[in-house]
N, C-alpha and C positions, 0 to 999 in steps of 0.2 A: 503493498499501498503504498511507501514511503520514493518518492524520485529522488535526484539529488538534494543533498544538503545545502543550504545555500548559505555561504560568510557573508558573514555584514560586513557595511565596506569600512571600509580606514576610517579613525577619527582623528581632530581635528584637538589638539594638543588644548585640553579643555583645563590640562592640572596637573602639576607635572610629581609622579611615583617614585619610587628611589632608585630608580635604574635612568632615569629622565622620559622616558613616555607621558604616558596620560596616566591621571591621578581618576581616586578608584568610582567619584559620582559621573565620570566618564565613559570609565570600563562599563560598571553598570549599563546607566544608561544604554551603550551597544548591544550590549548583552540582551537588551529590555528589547531592542528594535532587531537583534535576530530570531525573540522569541513569541516576534509578533507576523517575523516574516513564515516561518518554522510556519507558523496554526493559518494565514494564510495559503499558505500552499498544498500543505493537509488534508484542509475544510474545500479546499476546490477540487478535488482529485473526481475525477470519472462517477457519478453515478449511477449510468444505465443500468449495472448490475443488480441496485435496487442497494445498497450499503451506503449510508451517510453518515458521519466522522465530529461529531462539535471538539474542537478544543479547546478549555481554557484553561486560561497557565493559572496555574495556582502556587509559583513562586521563581524566581533568578533573584541565584546568590551568586555574587562575589566572592572571594577570598582571595585573603593578601599575599601578598610570598613570606614562605617561611624563612629565608635570609636572601639576600645579594642579588646568587644569582638564581633562584629558584621563580619560576614563572610564574604567575597572577589564576588563579584556576575558577573556571565557573560552571554552573548546573541549573538547567531548564529543566523544572519538571510543570506537564501535563494534564489535568484528568480528562479524560475522553471519552467518549457515549458518541457508542456506535450503533446503527439502525437499520436491522435487517430483516426487506423486505418480503417475503416470500412469493406474496400474491395472492393471501391470508389474514396472516397474523403478520405484528411487528417483533423483530426478538431484538430485546436490545441488551448491550452491554457496557461495559464500565469498565474502568480500566485508568491506571497511570505510568504514563512512561518516563521518562528521566535520559536529558543529555550535559553531556560535558564535555566543555572547553577549554581549552589553554588557553591566554595571553600571546599571540607569539610578538615579541619585541622586534624585528627584522622588517617582518608583514605591520606590521601596525595593528590585524586585525587578531580578532577569533581566533579559532578553529579547531573545527568535531576531532575527541577524541572518541575514538571507540572504544569503549569497555562492553566484552559478551558478559549477562547476564550468567 
């Protein structure tokens, strides 16, 4: 059901972090933009098979680096409601999905981290 994951655009220096990169507020704003992009992409999936998904952003969290060389970490959590129509009835499934990110100072953007469940 997931297409390619969009990556957030670069941040204009709204604050200065420990490594000369963006500060916490700018990073949080950028990760919130990423959450909204994921929501739009996944709710816009083809519904011709009778499946409709509603993605609600449950939380967007940013964790400061543990040391000078450590990257910022980010987490986006969604509560997803999926409705499947089979012509007669509607089956509803609700679940949570978490996406992990790491801020890449070279690219100056959040990069999706794959963590198998």
